[in-house]
VMD Tcl script that draws the C-alpha trace (Angstrom):
set ca {
  {-23.15 -14.73 10.73}
  {-26.48 -16.40 8.59}
  {-25.75 -18.22 6.00}
  {-28.19 -19.70 3.13}
  {-27.37 -23.31 3.97}
  {-25.11 -25.58 5.39}
  {-21.82 -26.77 3.82}
  {-18.83 -28.58 5.13}
  {-17.62 -28.21 8.66}
  {-14.07 -26.92 8.60}
  {-12.12 -26.26 5.66}
  {-8.56 -23.82 5.48}
  {-8.88 -20.69 3.24}
  {-6.50 -17.94 2.76}
  {-6.66 -14.11 2.53}
  {-3.73 -11.51 2.55}
  {-3.75 -11.54 6.35}
  {-3.18 -15.53 6.10}
  {-4.94 -18.54 6.30}
  {-7.97 -19.32 8.43}
  {-9.91 -22.55 9.30}
  {-13.36 -21.93 8.83}
  {-16.30 -23.01 10.90}
  {-19.75 -23.53 9.52}
  {-22.55 -24.50 12.10}
  {-25.92 -24.32 12.71}
  {-25.53 -21.95 9.97}
  {-23.59 -19.10 11.62}
  {-20.04 -18.73 10.46}
  {-16.43 -18.56 12.29}
  {-13.28 -18.16 11.09}
  {-10.23 -19.38 13.70}
  {-6.94 -19.37 13.01}
  {-4.49 -21.94 11.32}
  {-3.16 -23.61 14.13}
  {0.48 -23.77 12.23}
  {0.42 -20.25 11.94}
  {3.10 -18.66 14.71}
  {1.19 -15.28 15.45}
  {-2.00 -15.40 13.47}
  {-3.73 -12.07 12.37}
  {-7.33 -11.01 14.22}
  {-8.18 -9.45 10.88}
  {-9.85 -12.91 9.44}
  {-12.38 -11.79 12.48}
  {-13.79 -9.03 10.25}
  {-14.92 -11.32 7.46}
  {-18.53 -12.60 8.98}
  {-19.41 -9.77 9.15}
  {-18.32 -7.74 6.58}
  {-20.05 -10.44 3.79}
  {-23.43 -10.37 5.80}
  {-23.62 -6.74 7.66}
  {-25.48 -4.09 6.65}
  {-23.00 -2.44 3.91}
  {-23.00 -5.88 2.01}
  {-24.15 -5.13 -1.98}
  {-26.94 -7.05 -2.17}
  {-27.98 -6.48 -6.14}
  {-27.11 -4.30 -9.10}
  {-27.80 -0.81 -8.57}
  {-27.81 2.44 -10.61}
  {-27.37 5.85 -9.47}
  {-31.17 7.29 -9.96}
  {-30.10 10.84 -12.50}
  {-28.19 8.18 -14.25}
  {-31.01 5.39 -14.73}
  {-33.23 7.60 -15.57}
  {-31.77 10.58 -17.72}
  {-28.12 8.67 -19.42}
  {-24.77 8.92 -19.11}
  {-24.71 12.46 -21.01}
  {-27.13 14.48 -18.85}
  {-25.38 15.73 -15.83}
  {-27.58 15.22 -13.66}
  {-27.02 14.33 -9.86}
  {-23.81 14.08 -8.02}
  {-22.15 11.38 -7.26}
  {-21.42 10.40 -3.69}
  {-24.80 12.40 -2.91}
  {-27.54 10.49 -5.03}
  {-29.17 7.12 -3.79}
  {-29.30 4.32 -5.80}
  {-31.87 2.14 -7.41}
  {-31.68 -1.61 -7.86}
  {-31.73 -3.61 -11.08}
  {-31.98 -6.96 -12.65}
  {-28.48 -8.18 -14.12}
  {-30.34 -7.91 -17.14}
  {-30.39 -4.23 -17.30}
  {-27.10 -3.70 -15.88}
  {-25.57 -5.45 -18.46}
  {-27.69 -3.58 -21.36}
  {-26.68 -0.51 -19.79}
  {-22.74 -1.55 -19.46}
  {-22.76 -3.15 -22.98}
  {-24.78 -0.03 -24.57}
  {-22.29 2.34 -22.81}
  {-19.41 0.12 -24.03}
  {-20.20 0.51 -27.24}
  {-20.95 3.79 -27.18}
  {-17.52 4.89 -25.55}
  {-15.32 3.24 -27.96}
  {-17.15 4.48 -30.85}
  {-17.36 8.19 -30.26}
  {-13.72 8.03 -28.26}
  {-11.50 4.91 -28.90}
  {-10.64 2.76 -25.84}
  {-8.10 5.67 -25.28}
  {-10.84 7.63 -23.10}
  {-11.60 4.11 -20.74}
  {-9.54 4.37 -17.43}
  {-9.26 0.38 -15.95}
  {-8.89 2.14 -12.27}
  {-8.34 -1.61 -11.25}
  {-6.13 -0.57 -7.71}
  {-6.07 -2.49 -4.48}
  {-5.03 -5.94 -2.84}
  {-8.33 -7.11 -3.83}
  {-8.40 -10.64 -3.93}
  {-6.01 -13.28 -2.48}
  {-6.76 -15.95 -4.80}
  {-4.73 -16.57 -8.27}
  {-7.76 -16.78 -10.52}
  {-10.10 -13.94 -8.83}
  {-7.76 -11.39 -9.07}
  {-10.19 -8.17 -9.69}
  {-7.37 -6.57 -11.59}
  {-6.36 -9.71 -13.80}
  {-9.79 -10.21 -14.70}
  {-10.87 -6.24 -15.66}
  {-7.56 -5.74 -17.44}
  {-7.99 -9.05 -19.04}
  {-10.97 -8.39 -20.41}
  {-10.88 -4.78 -21.41}
  {-7.54 -5.61 -23.38}
  {-9.92 -8.35 -25.30}
  {-11.93 -5.25 -26.77}
  {-9.23 -3.27 -27.26}
  {-7.59 -2.36 -24.07}
  {-7.63 1.05 -21.98}
  {-5.28 3.65 -20.06}
  {-3.49 2.42 -17.43}
  {-2.09 3.59 -13.76}
  {1.35 2.68 -13.09}
  {3.21 1.79 -9.45}
  {1.54 2.22 -6.35}
  {0.90 4.01 -3.69}
  {3.07 2.24 -1.32}
  {6.21 2.82 -2.65}
  {5.83 4.85 -5.53}
  {9.39 6.43 -5.06}
  {11.23 3.68 -4.75}
  {10.24 1.93 -7.87}
  {11.32 4.97 -10.20}
  {14.13 6.35 -8.08}
  {15.82 2.55 -7.21}
  {16.72 1.18 -10.83}
  {18.47 4.26 -11.28}
  {20.87 4.40 -8.25}
  {20.78 0.58 -7.31}
  {18.47 -1.75 -9.36}
  {14.93 -2.73 -9.69}
  {12.82 -2.19 -6.64}
  {10.94 -5.25 -7.00}
  {14.07 -7.47 -6.91}
  {15.42 -6.05 -4.02}
  {12.29 -6.90 -1.98}
  {12.44 -10.72 -2.76}
  {16.14 -10.46 -2.50}
  {15.80 -8.88 1.14}
  {18.50 -9.90 3.36}
  {17.16 -12.64 5.61}
  {16.55 -11.97 9.53}
  {18.61 -15.50 9.93}
  {21.57 -13.38 9.14}
  {21.21 -10.78 10.97}
  {20.45 -13.09 13.92}
  {24.01 -14.98 13.28}
  {26.04 -11.85 12.28}
  {24.52 -8.47 12.49}
  {25.16 -6.69 16.15}
  {23.04 -3.32 14.90}
  {19.68 -2.49 13.20}
  {18.80 1.07 12.48}
  {15.23 1.45 11.64}
  {14.19 4.54 9.86}
  {10.33 4.72 10.09}
  {10.68 1.22 12.78}
  {9.11 -1.79 11.29}
  {5.70 -2.02 12.41}
  {3.99 -5.48 12.79}
  {0.38 -4.16 12.33}
  {2.05 -3.74 8.93}
  {3.38 -7.28 8.62}
  {0.29 -8.82 9.15}
  {-0.35 -9.00 5.42}
  {1.51 -9.98 2.39}
  {0.54 -9.62 -1.57}
  {-1.13 -12.56 -2.31}
  {-1.24 -14.07 1.17}
  {1.19 -15.35 3.65}
  {1.09 -18.84 5.05}
  {2.94 -18.42 8.63}
  {3.45 -15.05 10.57}
  {7.00 -15.87 11.23}
  {8.73 -11.76 11.35}
  {8.18 -11.14 15.05}
  {9.87 -14.21 15.76}
  {12.87 -13.83 13.48}
  {13.53 -10.55 14.60}
  {13.29 -11.51 18.73}
  {15.41 -14.63 18.23}
  {17.88 -11.69 16.63}
  {17.24 -10.30 20.10}
  {18.29 -13.04 22.09}
  {21.57 -13.26 19.89}
  {22.46 -9.74 21.33}
  {21.48 -7.73 18.48}
  {20.22 -3.89 19.42}
  {17.38 -2.27 17.69}
  {17.15 1.18 17.24}
  {13.50 2.63 16.16}
  {13.74 6.34 14.66}
  {10.03 7.21 14.45}
  {7.59 9.64 15.44}
  {5.84 6.57 16.82}
  {7.40 4.55 20.07}
  {4.97 1.67 18.46}
  {6.41 1.50 15.12}
  {9.44 -1.34 17.10}
  {7.75 -4.38 18.88}
  {8.17 -4.11 22.25}
  {10.15 -7.58 22.40}
  {12.99 -5.42 20.79}
  {14.21 -3.61 23.35}
  {14.43 -0.82 20.59}
  {15.96 2.42 21.56}
  {13.10 4.54 21.06}
  {14.32 8.08 19.25}
  {11.29 10.28 17.86}
  {12.53 12.84 15.25}
  {10.10 15.60 13.53}
  {8.40 13.69 10.96}
  {10.04 14.73 7.74}
  {13.56 14.64 8.89}
  {15.04 11.53 8.05}
  {17.22 12.71 5.64}
  {19.01 14.88 8.06}
  {19.57 12.95 10.40}
  {21.15 10.35 7.81}
  {23.25 13.55 6.57}
  {24.42 14.30 9.38}
  {25.52 10.84 10.48}
  {27.42 10.83 7.04}
  {29.08 14.05 7.85}
  {30.16 12.41 11.30}
  {31.20 9.38 9.13}
  {32.99 11.75 7.17}
  {35.06 14.07 9.03}
  {36.11 11.87 11.28}
  {36.96 9.09 8.61}
  {35.14 6.32 9.79}
  {33.73 5.51 6.41}
  {35.06 2.34 4.15}
  {37.25 4.61 1.03}
  {38.00 1.01 -0.39}
  {34.20 0.30 -1.04}
  {33.19 3.82 -2.19}
  {35.85 3.31 -4.57}
  {35.32 -0.19 -6.04}
  {31.52 -0.39 -5.71}
  {30.39 3.16 -6.36}
  {30.04 6.38 -8.73}
  {29.30 10.10 -7.44}
  {30.78 10.13 -4.10}
  {33.13 13.25 -4.56}
  {29.50 15.27 -5.20}
  {27.77 13.96 -1.48}
  {31.09 15.03 -0.27}
  {30.96 18.81 -1.08}
  {27.45 19.36 -0.56}
  {27.72 17.51 2.73}
  {30.50 20.00 3.71}
  {28.28 22.93 2.49}
  {30.43 22.99 -0.56}
  {27.19 23.78 -3.15}
  {25.43 25.56 -1.25}
  {27.08 27.17 2.07}
  {25.43 24.68 4.44}
  {27.64 22.54 6.41}
  {25.23 19.31 7.27}
  {26.83 17.66 10.49}
  {25.19 16.94 13.41}
  {24.67 20.10 15.08}
  {22.52 20.95 11.82}
  {20.85 17.73 11.35}
  {19.52 18.51 15.16}
  {18.25 21.96 14.45}
  {16.07 19.95 11.59}
  {15.26 17.05 13.42}
  {14.93 17.63 17.37}
  {18.07 14.87 17.91}
  {20.47 15.99 20.29}
  {23.64 16.37 17.80}
  {25.65 13.95 20.58}
  {23.09 11.07 19.98}
  {23.65 11.49 16.25}
  {27.40 11.29 16.16}
  {27.65 8.58 19.01}
  {25.17 6.62 17.23}
  {27.41 7.23 13.96}
  {30.79 5.73 15.83}
  {28.33 2.97 16.34}
  {27.69 1.86 13.41}
  {30.79 2.33 11.95}
  {32.17 0.04 14.65}
  {29.71 -3.08 14.68}
  {27.78 -4.79 11.84}
  {24.72 -2.71 10.46}
  {21.81 -2.92 8.74}
  {20.10 -0.01 7.98}
  {16.52 -0.15 7.36}
  {13.98 2.21 6.00}
  {10.35 2.12 6.03}
  {8.38 2.52 2.52}
  {6.51 5.19 4.91}
  {8.98 7.50 4.88}
  {8.61 8.17 1.03}
  {5.12 8.85 0.33}
  {5.95 12.47 1.74}
  {7.03 15.61 -0.24}
  {10.95 14.86 -1.63}
  {10.06 11.19 -0.73}
  {12.88 10.22 -2.75}
  {15.84 11.55 -0.69}
  {15.71 9.49 2.40}
  {15.53 6.51 -0.24}
  {18.75 7.98 -1.56}
  {20.11 8.98 2.11}
  {20.10 5.23 3.05}
  {22.15 3.68 0.40}
  {25.07 6.54 0.82}
  {24.44 5.81 4.51}
  {25.01 2.05 3.98}
  {27.72 2.69 1.14}
  {30.01 4.48 3.43}
  {29.87 1.73 6.18}
  {31.04 -0.12 3.71}
  {28.70 -3.45 4.36}
  {26.53 -4.32 1.55}
  {26.57 -7.45 0.45}
  {27.37 -8.23 3.77}
  {25.55 -10.97 5.91}
  {23.56 -9.20 8.83}
  {24.54 -5.69 7.03}
  {23.75 -2.97 4.28}
  {20.49 -1.44 4.01}
  {16.90 -2.44 3.32}
  {14.01 -0.72 2.21}
  {10.84 -1.76 2.95}
  {11.05 -4.68 5.94}
  {7.76 -5.17 7.18}
  {5.97 -3.40 4.63}
  {4.49 -7.01 3.63}
  {4.87 -10.44 5.94}
  {7.42 -11.77 3.62}
  {10.57 -9.40 3.40}
  {13.20 -10.67 4.86}
  {11.48 -13.81 6.04}
  {10.79 -15.63 3.15}
  {10.38 -15.69 -0.65}
  {8.74 -18.40 -2.97}
  {10.82 -21.00 -5.15}
  {8.95 -21.13 -8.47}
  {6.10 -19.05 -10.28}
  {2.41 -19.25 -9.32}
  {0.07 -19.82 -12.29}
  {-2.16 -16.71 -12.74}
  {-4.88 -15.22 -15.05}
  {-3.08 -13.48 -17.85}
  {-4.43 -10.19 -18.38}
  {-3.50 -10.42 -22.46}
  {-1.73 -7.41 -24.43}
  {-3.09 -3.70 -23.84}
  {-3.51 -2.38 -27.04}
  {-3.46 1.10 -25.49}
  {0.01 2.91 -24.41}
  {-1.21 5.42 -22.73}
  {-1.08 5.58 -18.73}
  {-0.63 7.80 -15.82}
  {0.98 7.74 -12.54}
  {-0.92 5.98 -9.89}
  {-1.47 8.90 -7.76}
  {-2.23 11.21 -10.26}
  {-6.11 10.36 -10.58}
  {-7.32 13.85 -9.45}
  {-5.18 15.59 -12.07}
  {-6.07 13.55 -15.30}
  {-10.04 13.35 -14.48}
  {-9.62 17.53 -13.46}
  {-7.18 18.88 -16.38}
  {-7.31 16.45 -19.15}
  {-5.14 17.10 -22.44}
  {-2.77 18.71 -19.95}
  {0.82 18.38 -19.76}
  {2.75 17.09 -16.67}
  {6.47 16.00 -16.18}
  {7.23 12.32 -14.80}
  {10.32 10.12 -14.97}
  {12.21 12.21 -17.08}
  {8.84 12.36 -19.83}
  {6.83 15.34 -20.55}
  {3.54 13.64 -20.62}
  {-0.51 14.63 -21.39}
  {-3.33 13.40 -19.78}
  {-5.87 11.65 -21.93}
  {-9.01 12.87 -21.77}
  {-11.33 10.06 -19.92}
  {-15.08 9.36 -20.63}
  {-15.36 5.89 -18.54}
  {-13.66 4.85 -15.49}
  {-13.94 1.03 -14.45}
  {-12.62 0.07 -10.76}
  {-12.51 -3.28 -9.76}
  {-10.71 -4.62 -6.57}
  {-9.75 -1.55 -5.03}
  {-10.98 1.91 -2.65}
  {-9.20 5.36 -4.61}
  {-11.54 6.61 -1.85}
  {-8.99 5.17 1.08}
  {-5.75 5.33 -1.05}
  {-5.54 8.71 -2.81}
  {-5.40 12.03 -0.79}
  {-7.59 15.26 -0.59}
  {-10.87 13.25 -1.06}
  {-12.23 16.23 -1.45}
  {-10.47 16.72 -4.48}
  {-11.19 13.11 -5.31}
  {-15.14 13.78 -5.19}
  {-14.68 16.71 -7.83}
  {-12.72 14.69 -9.90}
  {-15.07 12.09 -9.98}
  {-18.00 14.45 -10.88}
  {-16.29 14.49 -14.11}
  {-16.29 11.47 -16.24}
  {-19.29 10.46 -18.27}
  {-19.69 6.57 -16.95}
  {-18.47 5.31 -13.53}
  {-18.97 1.62 -12.85}
  {-17.39 -0.32 -9.81}
  {-17.34 -4.18 -8.92}
  {-17.75 -4.07 -4.98}
  {-18.61 -6.61 -2.15}
  {-19.39 -3.64 -0.11}
  {-20.88 -0.33 -0.14}
  {-17.56 1.71 0.09}
  {-17.07 5.40 -0.83}
  {-16.14 4.54 -4.47}
  {-19.41 2.03 -4.91}
  {-20.90 5.54 -3.67}
  {-19.57 7.33 -6.18}
  {-20.32 5.26 -9.23}
  {-23.29 5.36 -11.95}
  {-23.57 1.42 -12.18}
  {-22.57 -0.77 -9.16}
  {-22.44 -4.55 -9.60}
  {-21.80 -6.87 -6.39}
  {-18.90 -9.33 -6.85}
  {-18.80 -12.51 -4.90}
  {-16.14 -13.05 -2.19}
  {-13.40 -15.45 -1.55}
  {-15.48 -18.04 0.50}
  {-18.24 -17.94 -2.56}
  {-16.17 -19.36 -4.94}
  {-12.80 -21.39 -5.67}
  {-9.57 -20.62 -6.34}
  {-5.64 -21.06 -5.38}
  {-3.83 -18.96 -3.03}
  {-0.62 -18.43 -3.61}
  {1.63 -14.99 -1.72}
  {3.61 -12.95 -4.58}
  {7.17 -13.47 -2.33}
  {5.68 -16.28 0.19}
  {6.55 -20.29 -0.13}
  {3.27 -21.98 0.29}
  {0.44 -22.26 -1.50}
  {-3.15 -21.97 0.04}
  {-6.61 -23.97 -0.67}
  {-9.48 -21.58 -0.97}
  {-12.10 -23.91 -1.31}
  {-15.79 -22.63 -2.21}
  {-17.47 -22.93 1.49}
  {-20.84 -20.90 0.95}
  {-23.08 -20.36 -1.87}
  {-22.92 -17.00 -3.51}
  {-25.01 -14.73 -1.71}
  {-28.07 -12.86 -2.80}
  {-27.61 -11.73 -6.24}
  {-23.71 -11.59 -6.20}
  {-21.93 -13.29 -9.00}
  {-17.59 -13.94 -10.04}
  {-16.11 -11.24 -11.98}
  {-15.12 -13.66 -14.37}
  {-18.60 -14.84 -15.15}
  {-19.50 -11.02 -15.07}
  {-17.30 -9.95 -18.17}
  {-18.20 -13.86 -20.27}
  {-21.84 -12.94 -20.25}
  {-20.62 -9.17 -21.52}
  {-18.25 -11.09 -24.04}
  {-21.08 -13.00 -25.27}
  {-23.16 -9.54 -25.47}
  {-20.60 -7.99 -27.79}
  {-20.27 -10.36 -29.80}
  {-16.81 -9.71 -30.40}
  {-14.37 -12.74 -29.92}
  {-13.82 -15.08 -26.89}
  {-10.39 -13.85 -25.89}
  {-11.35 -13.24 -22.49}
  {-13.02 -16.45 -21.27}
  {-11.48 -18.43 -24.63}
  {-14.71 -20.68 -24.14}
  {-14.20 -22.00 -20.75}
  {-15.54 -22.32 -17.43}
  {-14.24 -21.37 -14.05}
  {-13.20 -24.55 -12.80}
  {-11.87 -25.42 -16.79}
  {-9.08 -22.25 -16.20}
  {-8.59 -23.33 -12.01}
  {-8.07 -27.02 -13.63}
  {-5.41 -25.24 -15.67}
  {-3.37 -23.47 -13.99}
  {-3.11 -25.89 -11.35}
  {-1.42 -28.44 -13.82}
  {0.79 -26.07 -14.86}
  {1.82 -25.85 -11.09}
  {2.12 -29.37 -10.69}
  {4.61 -29.17 -13.84}
  {6.64 -26.89 -12.07}
  {6.98 -28.38 -8.88}
  {7.58 -31.44 -10.44}
  {10.93 -29.55 -12.01}
  {11.86 -28.77 -8.48}
  {11.64 -32.11 -7.07}
  {7.62 -31.73 -6.16}
  {4.90 -34.05 -6.12}
  {1.84 -31.55 -6.15}
  {-1.99 -33.75 -5.50}
  {-4.33 -33.27 -7.73}
  {-6.32 -30.05 -7.75}
  {-9.65 -31.94 -5.85}
  {-7.29 -33.01 -3.37}
  {-5.60 -30.26 -2.85}
  {-9.10 -28.40 -2.23}
  {-10.00 -30.49 0.46}
  {-6.59 -30.52 1.96}
  {-4.37 -28.24 3.82}
  {-1.45 -26.10 3.16}
  {1.75 -27.09 0.86}
  {4.99 -25.02 1.77}
  {8.24 -25.36 -0.60}
  {11.43 -24.96 0.79}
  {12.39 -20.81 0.95}
  {15.44 -21.15 -2.13}
  {17.70 -18.79 -0.30}
  {17.03 -19.21 3.78}
  {20.67 -17.50 4.43}
  {20.26 -14.87 1.55}
  {22.13 -11.53 1.54}
  {21.20 -8.72 -0.48}
  {23.60 -7.49 -2.84}
  {25.81 -10.47 -1.94}
  {26.80 -11.56 -5.63}
  {27.38 -7.87 -6.62}
  {29.85 -7.70 -3.50}
  {31.57 -10.79 -4.09}
  {32.16 -9.68 -8.38}
  {31.06 -6.41 -9.27}
  {32.25 -7.18 -13.24}
  {30.63 -10.39 -13.71}
  {27.59 -9.49 -11.51}
  {26.96 -5.90 -12.44}
  {23.65 -3.88 -11.06}
  {21.58 -2.73 -13.56}
  {22.20 0.88 -13.12}
  {23.89 2.95 -15.99}
  {27.32 2.22 -14.69}
  {26.98 -1.33 -13.45}
  {27.48 0.56 -9.83}
  {26.18 2.09 -7.02}
  {24.95 5.27 -7.83}
  {25.29 7.82 -5.09}
  {24.92 10.48 -7.46}
  {22.74 10.16 -11.13}
  {23.75 11.85 -14.14}
  {20.91 10.66 -15.87}
  {18.54 12.04 -12.75}
  {20.63 15.69 -12.88}
  {20.31 15.56 -16.40}
  {16.41 15.84 -15.98}
  {17.32 18.98 -14.26}
  {14.17 18.62 -11.30}
  {14.64 20.89 -8.32}
  {12.06 18.76 -7.00}
  {14.76 15.73 -7.27}
  {18.34 16.97 -8.43}
  {20.84 14.67 -8.92}
  {22.08 13.45 -5.53}
  {20.70 13.43 -2.02}
  {19.62 16.52 -1.33}
  {17.53 18.37 1.95}
  {14.48 19.25 0.85}
  {12.48 20.98 3.64}
  {8.78 19.97 3.00}
  {6.17 22.27 2.82}
  {4.51 21.71 5.67}
  {6.32 19.99 8.61}
  {6.95 21.20 12.27}
  {9.80 23.69 10.49}
  {7.20 25.25 8.42}
  {5.05 27.59 9.58}
  {2.68 26.21 12.55}
  {0.91 29.42 13.32}
  {-2.70 28.06 12.23}
  {-1.81 24.26 12.14}
  {0.62 22.71 14.82}
  {0.47 19.34 14.57}
  {2.23 16.72 12.47}
  {-0.36 14.30 11.02}
  {1.04 10.71 10.27}
  {-1.35 8.40 8.58}
  {-0.79 4.73 8.61}
  {-1.70 1.37 8.12}
  {-4.43 0.10 10.38}
  {-3.54 -3.34 13.19}
  {-7.56 -3.70 12.67}
  {-8.02 -4.06 8.84}
  {-6.10 -4.27 5.46}
  {-6.22 -0.69 4.36}
  {-9.88 -0.17 4.33}
  {-11.23 -3.81 3.72}
  {-14.24 -4.83 5.43}
  {-14.17 -2.09 8.19}
  {-18.00 -2.98 8.94}
  {-16.50 -6.05 10.58}
  {-16.64 -6.87 14.62}
  {-12.34 -6.38 14.65}
  {-12.27 -3.37 13.38}
  {-14.99 -1.86 15.03}
  {-14.26 -3.12 18.44}
  {-11.07 -0.35 17.96}
  {-12.76 2.42 17.26}
  {-14.06 4.91 19.94}
  {-17.59 5.94 19.72}
  {-17.79 4.72 16.57}
  {-14.84 6.95 15.30}
  {-11.09 5.57 14.13}
  {-8.58 6.67 17.24}
  {-6.45 8.80 16.83}
  {-3.26 9.05 18.88}
  {-2.37 11.90 20.62}
  {0.57 13.02 23.29}
  {-0.67 13.96 26.68}
  {0.99 17.30 26.69}
  {-1.00 18.22 23.33}
  {-4.05 16.72 24.71}
  {-3.71 19.02 27.66}
  {-3.51 22.24 25.99}
  {-6.54 21.61 23.97}
  {-8.64 20.24 26.83}
  {-9.21 16.79 25.17}
  {-8.97 13.95 27.59}
  {-8.55 9.86 26.08}
  {-11.48 8.69 24.62}
  {-13.52 12.20 23.56}
  {-14.43 12.89 19.87}
  {-12.29 15.00 18.82}
  {-12.12 17.29 15.27}
  {-9.05 17.03 13.33}
  {-8.84 20.11 10.39}
  {-6.96 22.21 8.10}
  {-7.53 24.38 5.20}
  {-8.59 21.01 3.03}
  {-10.94 19.27 5.37}
  {-12.24 17.77 8.24}
  {-13.17 14.85 9.88}
  {-14.21 13.16 13.44}
  {-11.83 11.08 15.53}
  {-11.56 9.31 19.03}
  {-8.55 10.79 20.91}
  {-6.31 8.02 22.13}
  {-3.95 9.66 24.43}
  {-0.26 8.18 25.27}
  {2.85 8.91 25.68}
  {4.11 6.52 22.38}
  {3.65 9.98 19.97}
  {5.95 12.11 19.60}
  {4.62 15.67 20.71}
  {3.64 17.60 18.23}
  {2.67 14.51 16.41}
  {-0.50 12.97 16.07}
  {-1.40 9.24 14.09}
  {-4.87 8.74 12.62}
  {-5.08 5.54 11.33}
  {-6.03 5.07 7.18}
  {-9.08 2.47 6.16}
  {-12.00 4.30 7.55}
  {-14.51 4.43 5.14}
  {-15.52 7.87 3.88}
  {-18.18 9.39 5.73}
  {-18.51 12.90 4.76}
  {-21.39 14.84 5.50}
  {-22.42 17.33 2.49}
  {-25.07 19.26 4.77}
  {-21.55 20.34 5.93}
  {-19.74 23.61 4.37}
  {-16.52 21.27 4.81}
  {-18.33 18.12 4.18}
  {-17.00 17.16 7.86}
  {-15.84 13.00 7.44}
  {-17.88 11.72 10.07}
  {-15.65 8.87 10.52}
  {-11.90 8.92 10.65}
  {-10.60 8.72 7.26}
  {-7.35 10.93 7.29}
  {-7.23 11.70 3.60}
  {-9.60 14.36 4.10}
  {-6.80 16.68 5.11}
  {-3.92 15.22 3.51}
  {-2.35 17.34 0.18}
  {-2.50 16.22 -3.11}
  {1.06 17.09 -3.99}
  {3.32 14.26 -5.13}
  {6.87 13.36 -4.31}
  {8.57 14.97 -6.64}
  {8.19 15.29 -11.01}
  {10.60 11.91 -10.97}
  {8.26 9.47 -9.61}
  {4.77 11.83 -8.66}
  {4.41 9.35 -5.36}
  {1.92 10.42 -3.04}
  {3.27 12.51 -0.05}
  {0.22 12.33 2.05}
  {2.93 11.73 5.45}
  {3.44 16.04 4.61}
  {0.22 17.13 6.56}
  {-0.18 20.00 9.44}
  {-3.66 19.72 11.54}
  {-5.04 21.12 14.16}
  {-7.54 19.34 16.89}
  {-9.96 20.35 19.02}
  {-12.45 18.66 21.02}
  {-15.78 18.41 19.44}
  {-18.85 19.79 21.36}
  {-22.43 19.08 20.89}
  {-24.42 16.36 19.51}
  {-22.34 13.45 17.82}
  {-23.75 12.99 14.43}
  {-24.46 9.39 13.49}
  {-22.08 7.64 11.10}
  {-23.60 6.31 8.03}
  {-20.75 5.00 5.94}
  {-22.12 1.54 6.31}
  {-25.94 2.37 5.55}
  {-26.26 1.59 1.64}
  {-27.29 4.69 -0.36}
  {-30.42 2.36 -2.15}
  {-33.63 4.89 -2.23}
}
mol new
graphics top color blue
foreach p $ca { graphics top sphere $p radius 0.5 }
foreach p [lrange $ca 0 end-1] q [lrange $ca 1 end] { graphics top cylinder $p $q radius 0.2 }
display resetview
């Protein structure tokens, strides 16, 4: 795409989906894969159009009614009104006045920093850190806690095994599975479309090759998933397609088989766990009168009783690794499949052994089970937040619609804050959040919403003040993944386009205007910050016997890799070796197969031991009106919703709509052919999507990729989304009162063929008056 002027012809850069080689010839920008990446992601192909397409925000802009009448007028509708472009001075004047007014009238407790998302892969220009440091420098803000990806795991796992963030770093390496493993059971599969990305970036995409090496060594894979391609073709995995939401029941049928056939490891249970007997009583039906055997599991899941029994016996006879995808816990009662994973692995007695045990989250990040960093990378400190208030990350709508009301979370009774100002940077809640029609209503509540963005996403369209920010190619940074073992140069290869600014420059200007202190910038330039961060890294690397070049040499060069600190790591091996001197961080120091702490909370939606709780919406419920279970997940063509206008993202759309996978039997019943545009609907909303008819999805189940930019037709009664965003259909319930995690995977829908003139997609057209 056209750029302002030429820069060096070939440079390395980094994004969350991996490195690329930038070629800039005759004013055209091209990104090629890095030659040493064994399985490079094509997401880099989205960058040229994403940065120079029509959706790029060129200048600061303000919603028309807000600009004319001010923040207290409540005139106009966010998401429907057009914007007026203004100068940076006008935008700064508005923000300066609003910050002063809100802080004076309501205090910093009325400011919510909705900075959530993957934002920049760089260590300095990281949107969350920049915004939060700035707000902390002027008194703090209300924050969110947890994440949409695996919130149930973050809250539950510390009670039963330990800190989940440590788990993903310590996950058993695939090299040990290749050498010692025999069987890998995947609940939810290990989809490689997810493993293109890694928090902060990834130098080499090695997961596919490492798993293929396991197959070559004789390891057998089994894929429990409604989607066949949740397991790579190279794995030759046996595909078992259960009803979505029934994995907990399958695991209970397996556990019951191990129990009654005396195939479980009693010595492991006695030495390393607590609470097993409560699970025995539950599996045998002593607590509720329902025996959780394989026949019962078949009724819940559709997986044959004998298949469950045979597989249980095979698991007990082989070195077995149980992998559970984090997508399973993004459903109603999502804590339960996690807890059952631990119980099942404990009964097999292989936790802490090479190639055995369990892992939660394999494939959710390209690094999990593959590599880890040997030292801490430098980061831009967020400082100290003087405001203690927070909300669980998936409760944005609740907070905005029901301020000052009580809710329960993780054993606490809390009150929603009364938010007057929202400042969002580095993310897109109209991608991440559920029930977008409800979120639209919630976004009408604050007095002021400010959004920093590169493109006109739905979140930017629902703001009052929109600030255009520089992209990764328009600024200098240091690339380093939170779990990867490499640092990647990120030199500025393009001038900052249009009238965008770096967020550091935006906050530095506001710091001067507010005339409070210099806590944010420390009166340093971005180059000085980068020099300081690189100097810190050089010092830390020296302690690991590595000499790094100076910053300028690094930025002109290539990827620098470090040795993996645990290339044959085995999860919980230290605990298995010596549970007394290497205890877990749980209350008992052991694996808690039943938790007295959680039982004390008295949550009927998350009792004190693994429990079967049927979702409100699933194929085992009333399907008379909505007979298809919709699964939504990470797309292959982009990271979440980032750069949806890009060429690669658009290449997989069908007539401009996101594809929805549907089984041939379900398509025939509805008169739908491959390539048709369809209406996907339920009582919460509806969207248009492009039908992809395939036997690779379970019958009565459809799969719709997430991330299509939300594009509601506000002229229709249903506010029909024209582009294919599944979150107009997902409900806004949470997993349970324990974690209050999102439960997007529990949703029933119906589909019909679209009739009439196909509406134009407006998602990429700027809302500029």
